[in-house]
Every structure is written in C-alpha cells, then in structure tokens.
C-alpha positions as CSV (number, residue, x, y, z in Angstrom):
1,X,-11.1,35.8,14.9
2,X,-13.0,36.8,11.7
3,X,-13.7,34.9,9.0
4,X,-11.5,35.6,6.0
5,X,-12.5,35.1,2.4
6,X,-10.8,31.9,1.8
7,X,-12.9,30.4,4.6
8,X,-16.3,30.6,3.0
9,X,-17.6,27.6,0.8
10,X,-18.4,29.6,-2.3
11,X,-15.1,30.6,-2.4
12,X,-13.3,26.5,-2.4
13,X,-16.0,25.7,-4.8
14,X,-15.7,29.0,-7.2
15,X,-13.8,26.9,-9.8
16,X,-16.4,24.0,-9.6
17,X,-19.2,26.5,-10.2
18,X,-17.4,28.4,-12.9
19,X,-16.4,25.5,-14.7
20,X,-20.6,24.5,-14.1
21,X,-21.7,27.3,-15.9
22,X,-19.2,27.8,-18.4
23,X,-20.2,24.4,-19.6
24,X,-23.9,24.6,-19.0
25,X,-23.6,28.2,-20.8
26,X,-21.6,26.6,-23.8
27,X,-24.3,23.9,-24.3
28,X,-27.8,26.2,-24.2
29,X,-25.6,28.1,-27.2
30,X,-25.1,25.5,-29.1
31,X,-28.1,23.9,-28.6
32,X,-30.0,27.2,-29.3
33,X,-27.9,28.0,-32.4
34,X,-28.2,24.4,-34.2
35,X,-32.0,24.2,-33.7
36,X,-33.5,27.9,-33.6
37,X,-31.0,30.3,-35.2
38,X,-31.2,30.4,-38.1
39,X,-32.9,26.6,-37.9
40,X,-32.4,26.2,-41.9
41,X,-30.1,25.0,-44.4
42,X,-27.7,26.7,-46.8
43,X,-26.1,25.0,-49.8
44,X,-23.0,24.0,-48.5
45,X,-25.0,22.0,-46.0
46,X,-27.1,20.3,-48.3
47,X,-23.8,19.3,-50.3
48,X,-21.9,18.4,-47.7
49,X,-25.1,16.2,-46.5
50,X,-25.7,14.7,-50.1
51,X,-21.5,14.3,-50.3
52,X,-21.9,12.0,-46.7
53,X,-25.0,10.1,-48.3
54,X,-22.9,8.9,-51.0
55,X,-19.9,7.8,-48.8
56,X,-19.6,4.5,-48.8
57,X,-16.4,1.7,-48.6
58,X,-17.8,-0.4,-51.4
59,X,-17.3,2.6,-53.7
60,X,-14.7,5.2,-52.4
61,X,-14.0,7.3,-54.4
62,X,-10.5,9.6,-54.2
63,X,-12.5,12.8,-53.4
64,X,-14.5,11.3,-50.3
65,X,-11.3,11.0,-48.5
66,X,-11.7,14.5,-48.0
67,X,-13.2,15.1,-44.6
68,X,-13.8,11.4,-44.0
69,X,-14.2,11.6,-40.9
70,X,-17.2,14.3,-40.8
71,X,-18.6,13.1,-43.5
72,X,-18.8,9.1,-41.6
73,X,-20.7,11.4,-38.6
74,X,-23.2,12.8,-40.6
75,X,-24.1,9.7,-42.0
76,X,-24.9,8.0,-38.8
77,X,-26.8,10.8,-37.8
78,X,-28.7,10.3,-41.2
79,X,-29.1,6.5,-40.2
80,X,-30.3,7.1,-37.0
81,X,-32.8,10.7,-37.8
82,X,-33.3,10.9,-41.6
83,X,-32.2,13.2,-43.1
84,X,-33.4,17.0,-41.3
85,X,-32.0,20.1,-40.8
86,X,-31.0,18.4,-36.9
87,X,-29.1,15.6,-38.6
88,X,-27.6,17.9,-41.0
89,X,-26.6,20.0,-37.9
90,X,-26.1,17.4,-35.1
91,X,-22.2,16.3,-36.2
92,X,-21.4,19.9,-35.9
93,X,-23.2,20.6,-33.2
94,X,-21.7,17.5,-31.1
95,X,-17.8,18.5,-32.3
96,X,-18.4,22.2,-31.1
97,X,-18.7,21.1,-27.7
98,X,-16.0,18.4,-27.9
99,X,-14.0,21.9,-29.5
100,X,-14.8,24.1,-26.5
101,X,-13.8,20.9,-24.0
102,X,-10.5,20.6,-25.7
103,X,-10.0,24.4,-25.4
104,X,-10.5,24.7,-21.9
105,X,-8.1,21.9,-21.1
106,X,-5.9,23.5,-23.5
107,X,-6.3,26.6,-22.0
108,X,-5.7,24.9,-18.3
109,X,-2.3,23.3,-19.2
110,X,-1.1,26.1,-20.7
111,X,-2.4,29.4,-18.5
112,X,-3.9,29.5,-15.1
113,X,-7.6,28.2,-13.9
114,X,-9.0,31.6,-13.9
115,X,-7.4,32.9,-17.3
116,X,-8.7,29.3,-19.2
117,X,-12.6,29.9,-17.6
118,X,-12.7,33.4,-18.8
119,X,-11.0,32.5,-22.3
120,X,-13.1,29.4,-23.0
121,X,-16.2,31.5,-22.1
122,X,-15.1,34.2,-25.0
123,X,-13.9,32.6,-27.5
124,X,-17.3,30.1,-27.5
125,X,-19.3,32.8,-27.3
126,X,-18.1,34.8,-30.4
127,X,-20.0,34.6,-33.6
128,X,-17.6,32.7,-35.8
129,X,-17.5,29.8,-33.4
130,X,-21.9,29.7,-33.1
131,X,-21.7,29.9,-37.0
132,X,-19.4,26.8,-37.2
133,X,-21.5,25.3,-34.0
134,X,-24.5,25.1,-35.9
135,X,-23.1,25.1,-40.0
136,X,-23.7,21.2,-40.9
137,X,-20.3,20.7,-42.8
138,X,-16.6,19.9,-42.3
139,X,-15.4,23.7,-40.8
140,X,-15.6,22.7,-37.6
141,X,-13.4,19.7,-37.7
142,X,-10.1,21.1,-38.3
143,X,-10.2,23.7,-35.3
144,X,-11.5,20.4,-33.1
145,X,-9.0,18.2,-34.1
146,X,-6.4,21.0,-34.0
147,X,-7.2,22.1,-30.5
148,X,-7.4,18.4,-29.5
149,X,-3.7,17.7,-30.8
150,X,-1.9,20.6,-28.9
151,X,-3.8,19.5,-26.1
152,X,-2.3,15.9,-26.6
153,X,1.1,17.1,-27.9
154,X,1.0,18.6,-24.8
155,X,0.6,16.1,-22.2
156,X,2.3,13.9,-24.5
157,X,5.3,16.1,-23.2
158,X,4.2,16.8,-19.3
159,X,3.6,13.0,-18.6
160,X,5.8,10.6,-17.9
161,X,5.3,6.6,-18.2
162,X,2.2,4.7,-19.4
163,X,0.1,8.0,-19.8
164,X,2.9,9.8,-21.6
165,X,2.8,6.6,-23.7
166,X,-1.1,6.9,-24.2
167,X,-0.8,10.8,-25.2
168,X,1.5,10.2,-27.9
169,X,-0.1,7.4,-29.6
170,X,-3.2,9.9,-29.6
171,X,-1.3,12.7,-31.0
172,X,-0.4,10.4,-33.7
173,X,-3.5,9.5,-33.9
174,X,-5.0,12.8,-34.3
175,X,-2.7,14.2,-36.6
176,X,-3.3,11.2,-39.2
177,X,-7.1,12.1,-38.5
178,X,-6.2,16.1,-39.1
179,X,-4.7,15.4,-42.7
180,X,-7.9,14.4,-44.2
181,X,-9.0,17.5,-43.3
182,X,-8.0,21.0,-45.6
183,X,-5.1,23.0,-44.4
184,X,-4.3,20.3,-41.9
185,X,-1.0,19.1,-42.9
186,X,0.0,22.7,-41.6
187,X,-0.3,22.2,-38.5
188,X,1.1,18.9,-38.0
189,X,4.5,20.2,-39.8
190,X,4.2,22.9,-37.7
191,X,4.3,20.7,-34.6
192,X,6.8,18.7,-36.1
193,X,8.9,21.7,-37.0
194,X,8.5,22.9,-33.0
195,X,9.4,19.8,-31.6
196,X,13.0,19.6,-34.0
197,X,13.2,23.7,-33.6
198,X,12.2,24.6,-29.9
199,X,15.2,23.4,-27.3
200,X,12.6,22.2,-24.8
201,X,10.7,20.3,-26.9
202,X,13.4,18.8,-28.5
203,X,14.8,17.9,-25.2
204,X,11.6,16.3,-24.5
205,X,10.9,13.8,-27.6
206,X,15.0,12.5,-27.5
207,X,14.2,11.2,-24.2
208,X,11.2,9.3,-25.1
209,X,12.2,5.7,-26.4
210,X,12.0,4.9,-29.9
211,X,9.6,1.4,-29.0
212,X,7.2,3.9,-28.1
213,X,7.7,6.9,-30.5
214,X,7.8,3.8,-33.5
215,X,4.5,2.2,-32.3
216,X,2.6,6.0,-32.1
217,X,3.8,6.4,-36.3
218,X,3.1,3.5,-37.1
219,X,-0.4,3.7,-35.7
220,X,-1.0,7.4,-37.8
221,X,0.9,5.9,-40.4
222,X,-2.3,2.9,-41.0
223,X,-4.9,6.1,-40.4
224,X,-3.3,7.5,-43.6
225,X,-3.1,4.8,-45.8
226,X,-6.8,5.8,-47.4
227,X,-5.3,9.3,-47.6
228,X,-1.9,8.2,-49.1
229,X,-4.0,6.2,-52.0
230,X,-6.4,8.9,-52.8
231,X,-3.5,11.7,-53.1
232,X,-1.7,9.1,-55.4
233,X,-4.8,8.5,-57.6
234,X,-6.3,11.8,-57.6
235,X,-3.7,14.9,-57.5
236,X,-6.9,17.3,-57.2
237,X,-7.2,16.2,-53.5
238,X,-3.7,17.4,-52.7
239,X,-4.8,20.7,-53.7
240,X,-7.7,20.8,-51.9
241,X,-5.6,19.6,-48.4
242,X,-3.0,22.3,-49.4
243,X,-5.6,24.8,-49.7
244,X,-5.1,25.8,-52.7
245,X,-7.7,27.6,-54.8
246,X,-9.0,26.2,-58.1
247,X,-9.1,29.6,-59.6
248,X,-6.1,32.0,-60.9
249,X,-5.3,33.8,-57.0
250,X,-6.0,38.0,-56.6
251,X,-3.7,38.8,-54.0
252,X,-5.4,42.3,-54.0
253,X,-9.0,41.3,-54.1
254,X,-8.4,38.2,-51.4
255,X,-6.8,40.8,-48.8
256,X,-10.5,43.4,-49.4
257,X,-12.1,40.4,-48.8
258,X,-10.3,39.3,-46.4
259,X,-10.3,42.6,-44.6
260,X,-13.6,43.6,-44.7
261,X,-15.0,39.9,-43.4
262,X,-12.7,40.3,-40.7
263,X,-12.6,44.0,-39.8
264,X,-15.6,45.6,-42.2
265,X,-17.8,47.2,-39.4
266,X,-19.5,49.3,-42.1
267,X,-19.4,47.0,-45.0
268,X,-23.2,45.8,-46.3
269,X,-23.0,42.3,-46.1
270,X,-23.4,39.4,-49.4
271,X,-22.0,36.2,-47.5
272,X,-23.4,34.1,-45.0
273,X,-21.1,35.3,-42.4
274,X,-21.2,37.6,-39.9
275,X,-19.2,40.4,-40.8
276,X,-17.0,41.2,-39.6
277,X,-16.3,38.0,-37.5
278,X,-14.7,40.0,-34.6
279,X,-17.1,42.7,-32.4
280,X,-14.4,46.1,-31.9
281,X,-13.7,45.0,-28.0
282,X,-12.6,41.4,-29.3
283,X,-10.3,42.8,-31.7
284,X,-8.7,45.1,-29.4
285,X,-7.8,42.1,-27.4
286,X,-6.2,40.1,-30.1
287,X,-4.0,42.7,-30.8
288,X,-3.1,43.1,-26.4
289,X,-2.7,39.4,-27.5
290,X,-0.5,39.4,-30.4
291,X,1.8,41.5,-28.8
292,X,2.1,39.6,-25.8
293,X,2.6,36.5,-27.7
294,X,5.6,38.1,-29.7
295,X,7.3,39.2,-26.4
296,X,7.3,35.8,-25.6
297,X,8.2,33.6,-28.6
298,X,11.1,32.1,-27.1
299,X,8.3,29.8,-24.7
300,X,7.2,26.2,-26.5
301,X,3.4,27.8,-26.4
302,X,4.0,30.7,-28.8
303,X,6.2,28.5,-30.6
304,X,3.1,26.6,-31.5
305,X,0.9,29.6,-32.4
306,X,2.6,31.2,-34.7
307,X,4.5,28.1,-36.1
308,X,0.6,26.6,-36.6
309,X,-0.9,30.5,-37.4
310,X,1.2,31.8,-40.4
311,X,1.1,29.4,-42.7
312,X,-2.6,29.2,-42.1
313,X,-2.9,33.1,-42.9
314,X,-1.2,32.7,-46.1
315,X,-3.2,30.4,-47.1
316,X,-6.3,32.2,-46.0
317,X,-4.7,35.2,-48.0
318,X,-4.6,33.2,-51.3
319,X,-8.1,31.2,-50.6
320,X,-10.4,33.7,-48.3
321,X,-13.5,31.1,-48.3
322,X,-11.3,29.5,-45.5
323,X,-11.0,31.9,-43.5
324,X,-12.8,30.3,-40.4
325,X,-9.9,27.7,-39.8
326,X,-8.4,30.6,-38.4
327,X,-10.5,30.3,-35.4
328,X,-8.4,28.0,-33.6
329,X,-5.0,30.3,-33.7
330,X,-7.2,33.3,-33.2
331,X,-8.6,32.0,-30.0
332,X,-4.9,31.5,-28.7
333,X,-3.9,34.9,-29.4
334,X,-7.1,35.8,-27.3
335,X,-6.4,33.7,-24.3
336,X,-2.7,35.6,-24.3
337,X,-4.6,38.7,-24.5
338,X,-7.3,37.8,-21.6
339,X,-3.6,36.3,-19.7
340,X,-2.2,39.9,-19.9
341,X,-5.2,42.1,-19.0
342,X,-5.3,39.9,-15.5
343,X,-2.0,39.0,-14.8
344,X,-1.4,42.6,-15.6
345,X,-4.2,43.9,-13.5
346,X,-2.7,42.2,-10.5
347,X,0.8,43.1,-10.3
348,X,-0.9,47.0,-10.1
349,X,-1.7,45.8,-6.8
350,X,0.0,42.7,-5.5
351,X,-0.5,43.3,-1.7
352,X,-4.0,45.4,-1.6
353,X,-7.2,42.6,-1.7
354,X,-9.6,45.2,-1.2
355,X,-8.2,46.5,-4.9
356,X,-7.7,42.9,-6.4
357,X,-11.8,42.7,-5.1
358,X,-12.7,46.1,-6.8
359,X,-11.0,45.4,-10.0
360,X,-13.6,42.1,-10.4
361,X,-16.4,44.9,-11.1
362,X,-14.5,46.5,-14.6
363,X,-13.4,42.7,-15.7
364,X,-16.7,41.5,-15.0
365,X,-18.1,43.9,-17.0
366,X,-15.9,43.6,-20.2
367,X,-15.9,40.1,-20.5
368,X,-20.0,40.2,-19.7
369,X,-19.7,42.8,-22.0
370,X,-18.2,40.7,-24.7
371,X,-20.1,37.7,-24.2
372,X,-23.1,39.2,-24.6
373,X,-22.0,41.2,-27.5
374,X,-21.0,38.0,-29.5
375,X,-24.5,36.4,-28.4
376,X,-25.9,39.4,-29.5
377,X,-24.9,39.8,-32.9
378,X,-24.8,35.9,-33.8
379,X,-28.6,35.7,-33.1
380,X,-29.4,39.4,-35.1
381,X,-27.3,38.5,-38.0
382,X,-28.9,35.1,-38.3
383,X,-32.5,35.7,-37.0
384,X,-33.0,39.5,-39.0
385,X,-30.2,40.2,-42.1
386,X,-32.1,39.7,-45.0
387,X,-28.5,39.8,-46.8
388,X,-27.4,36.5,-44.7
389,X,-30.2,34.8,-44.9
390,X,-31.0,34.8,-48.7
391,X,-28.1,31.9,-48.4
392,X,-30.5,30.0,-46.2
393,X,-33.7,27.5,-46.5
394,X,-36.3,26.0,-45.4
395,X,-37.1,23.8,-47.6
396,X,-36.0,20.4,-45.9
397,X,-37.8,21.8,-42.9
398,X,-41.2,22.1,-44.5
399,X,-41.0,19.3,-46.5
400,X,-40.3,16.4,-43.0
401,X,-43.4,18.6,-41.6
402,X,-45.6,17.0,-44.2
403,X,-43.9,14.0,-44.3
404,X,-45.0,13.5,-40.6
405,X,-49.0,14.2,-41.2
406,X,-51.6,11.5,-40.8
407,X,-52.1,11.6,-44.5
408,X,-48.5,10.5,-45.3
409,X,-48.2,6.6,-44.9
410,X,-45.7,3.9,-45.6
411,X,-48.0,2.9,-47.7
412,X,-48.9,5.6,-49.6
413,X,-46.3,7.8,-49.6
414,X,-46.1,11.0,-50.9
415,X,-44.9,11.9,-54.7
416,X,-43.0,14.7,-54.3
417,X,-42.3,16.0,-58.4
418,X,-38.6,18.1,-58.3
419,X,-36.4,19.0,-61.4
420,X,-33.5,17.2,-62.4
421,X,-31.5,19.8,-60.3
422,X,-32.8,19.1,-57.4
423,X,-33.6,15.4,-57.6
424,X,-29.7,14.1,-55.7
425,X,-30.8,16.3,-53.1
426,X,-34.3,14.8,-52.9
427,X,-34.0,11.8,-53.6
428,X,-31.2,11.5,-50.8
429,X,-34.3,12.4,-48.2
430,X,-35.9,10.1,-49.7
431,X,-33.7,7.4,-49.0
432,X,-33.9,8.0,-45.2
433,X,-37.7,8.0,-45.3
434,X,-40.3,5.4,-46.8
435,X,-42.7,8.3,-47.0
436,X,-41.7,10.1,-49.6
437,X,-41.9,9.3,-53.5
438,X,-39.5,11.2,-55.6
439,X,-40.6,11.6,-59.6
440,X,-39.3,14.5,-62.3
441,X,-42.1,13.7,-64.7
442,X,-45.7,12.7,-63.0
443,X,-47.7,10.2,-64.7
444,X,-51.0,11.1,-66.2
445,X,-52.9,8.9,-63.7
446,X,-51.0,10.5,-60.4
447,X,-53.9,13.4,-59.5
448,X,-52.7,13.6,-55.7
449,X,-48.7,14.6,-55.5
450,X,-47.1,17.5,-54.1
451,X,-44.5,19.7,-56.4
452,X,-42.0,22.0,-55.7
453,X,-41.3,25.8,-56.5
454,X,-38.7,25.2,-59.2
455,X,-40.9,22.6,-60.8
456,X,-44.2,24.6,-61.4
457,X,-42.0,26.9,-62.9
458,X,-40.9,24.5,-65.6
459,X,-44.2,23.7,-66.1
460,X,-46.8,26.4,-66.3
461,X,-49.2,24.1,-67.7
462,X,-50.4,22.6,-64.3
463,X,-53.5,23.6,-62.6
464,X,-54.5,25.7,-59.9
465,X,-53.0,23.8,-56.7
466,X,-55.5,22.8,-53.9
467,X,-52.9,23.9,-51.1
468,X,-49.8,26.1,-51.3
469,X,-47.1,25.3,-48.4
470,X,-45.0,28.6,-48.0
471,X,-41.9,29.9,-45.2
472,X,-41.6,32.7,-43.2
473,X,-40.4,35.5,-45.8
474,X,-41.4,38.1,-47.5
475,X,-40.3,37.6,-50.8
476,X,-40.3,33.6,-52.6
477,X,-42.4,32.3,-49.8
478,X,-43.9,29.7,-51.8
479,X,-42.0,26.6,-51.6
480,X,-44.3,23.5,-52.3
481,X,-47.9,23.5,-54.5
482,X,-49.9,20.2,-53.4
483,X,-52.2,18.8,-56.1
484,X,-55.3,16.9,-55.7
485,X,-58.4,16.3,-57.6
486,X,-61.6,18.8,-57.9
C-alpha cells in the first residue's frame, strides 16, 4: 500500500519544526536588531537610562513609579554590565522575546496552530516590533504585559481547579503591573468590562469561588500600593499613566501626523520611527482582519480586541507619540486577517488535497514576502536613512571602547571634560565604571584628558588635540578630543 502524506515523519513533526524555526528566527532578529541595527542610542534611550540609574527605594519620588518594572530591570543590567549600548537595550530585548512568546501562546489559544505560527512570525518581523525590541526605553513593556494579561485571562477562564486559581492570581498581578505603564489602565478597565458584559466571560467568573477571587484581588492590590501612593501625592503621574499630553491637543494636526506615521508611503521621514510603520501588504491583511473581527463581534476575543483597541486609538489620536502602544491590537487584527485567508482557502477546496498542497505555494510566497519586507524595511531604514540616524549617537560606544584601552586603569582613570548639560549622562557612566572621571572644569595641572565635542566648542582656547575620536558619519563625526602634553 502506498504511503500517505501523514505517514512521513516530516509531516508528523511539522509543528515542532515550525515552532523551532519561529523561535530561532525571532531570537536572531532581536539579537541582530539589539546589537547591530542601529547599534547606537537615541536621546530617549539615554533619558530612560538616566531615570533607571536614579531609581532608589531610599529616595523614591512619585514620578519614578511610572514604568518602574522596566527601570528596575535596566538598573540591574547596569549593575552587571555597566552603562553600554548593550546594557541599555538588554531589558527591551529580553521583554521583546517574552512578548513574542506571549503572542505565540495567545494566538495558539485563540486560533489553530498553523495560524498562530504564521501570525507570530509575521508580526515579530515587522519594523515596529524590531524597533521596540532594540529601543532601550519602556515602550515595549506595555505590549508585553498586555499580551500576557490577555493570555492569562484566557487560561483562567478555560482551565479548572488549581491551575485556574494560579492563572487568576497571575492575571491580577499582571494587571497591577500593567497599571504602572502609560495606557495600561485602559486595558485593565477593558477586560473588566469584558468580564461583566460578555455572557460567556460573565458566566465563568460567577462560577469562581469568592475566596479565590478575593485572594487574587488582594495580591493585585498589594502590587499597586506604590502606584496608589504616587498618584495621590502627584497628579501629573495620573496624567502620564492615562497618556494625556501635557500641551494642548490639536486633533487635526495629530490625525495628519498619525496618518503619516502609519500610512505615509512617500512622506519625508524626520522621526526616529520607520514610516510607514507597516508595509502595504500588511495593511491589506489588517483591513481583512478588521473586517473579520467586526463580523464576529459577538465572540469573547473580538470583544477583547475592540474594548482594548478603541480607547487606545482615541488616546493615540490625542497623543501620537504613543503610537507604538497600538502594537498588541494590531497583532490581533493581523491574526484575524491570516485566519480569514487560510480558512477561506481551505473552504474553497475542502476535499481536494492537491489543491490544498498547491495553495501552499502562494501562501508561502505571501508570508515570506511580508516577512522579508518587514526585515528589509527595518534594516535599510536604520542603516542608511540619514534623517532617522540623525536621532542616534555612538558616543557611549566610542567612550566605552576608549575605557577598555590598556592605558586606562582604575588607578589611572580617564579624565573626561564635559559641559553642564552632558554631566548627568557621563556621571551615570562613571558611576558604573571606575576607569572614568568626569569634570566640567579641567584643572590647570591636568595635562592628559579627553574632551567631548560640546566641551571643545565651548572652550575655543584649547590647544590642538593629540588624537580625535570619530564615528562613521559624514557630518559632525568628531566626537571626542584627546589632549596630551607636547
């Protein structure tokens, strides 16, 4: 008897191989983005690093609680690695991998395995995800906690007995942590409304023992105590957590800016983000997914996507700087689009195995093309676009390279002359590296020292430097000046 397709070992292991390929591809993409593309730091990352270095339980200010979980991880990274581009970006890289795992598990619980694999590789290879994965700011934290909260809530409803209690406690802790991130309160409120308004979710919650719900609520409340204290003592903390802009709102200008960021194919890019965030092919899949989601609005997953997405969209319109917070909702919409495409193809040929196999070719080309397009757009933008790269600086990397030299030791540190504006950042680096000494005024007896570009511009009377440390840029490439006795 001739072998059937299902008899081959490769067919039996298709999902295992698929999971392995997705995991390896995502890890490789995140590592490459974090270490090499662009491999530099923008001002927002330096500000985040400075805030993380100042985090202290002995001197905790209300503003420090915003994104506190992320800043805590970043400070641990500094303690182990010092302040380098890698240590600044490492928390985001780790959280990005956790986000990808959460997406895979969430899609696996909401859709079939093939849809989960395809959607995960698609959304994690978009320029937006790769940017979030390497950006040393707390922007990725919101997406990670949102995805895992949705998954924990799903598991809490579907599992029974002890595991159900464990997932409920996990969901409450995640909800409490999410409240520390800007816009997180909208997700928590949305899931609360879902639990009350959707029949299936409400029925499941009502069956839960009151003691278990109380335990989960108490644990979540304890995790929120620092946030409650900060919100009472400083009302600006609440504004930031709700995503409200500090300046006046211009809806028309914000809509134009948001449209350019999301769909501006031919607009000049003056931002540090890829524009548009998504390719044309991905936008078409999103339109299909949105149509499918709206046509199945009565399901719990559609309820969740709509209740989370609509308030986030409203806030992003008022504050376009938070546009990356739409990533979890966009990922869910893409999953609906992929599910519609695959399911409708199989419905066209329900009993014809040859047609199904033949359909793999265009599907493979579509998925491969979208994946490579996302990677290519990210790599090309953050390697060759001068307007985008103007937001990034290699100064921290260049300085750390000099600190590793044989002529710099703990007992003979490098003296770095900086301006008052630069002093907080370089003092942060010196705090974690004993080989660096930062000054704003060079002592007269100091004949060997290094000066930043800004310091030299302020002190035109400096003599000719012995060495100039440069980067690879065509303009303003002179970054540090080394002075030695003649």
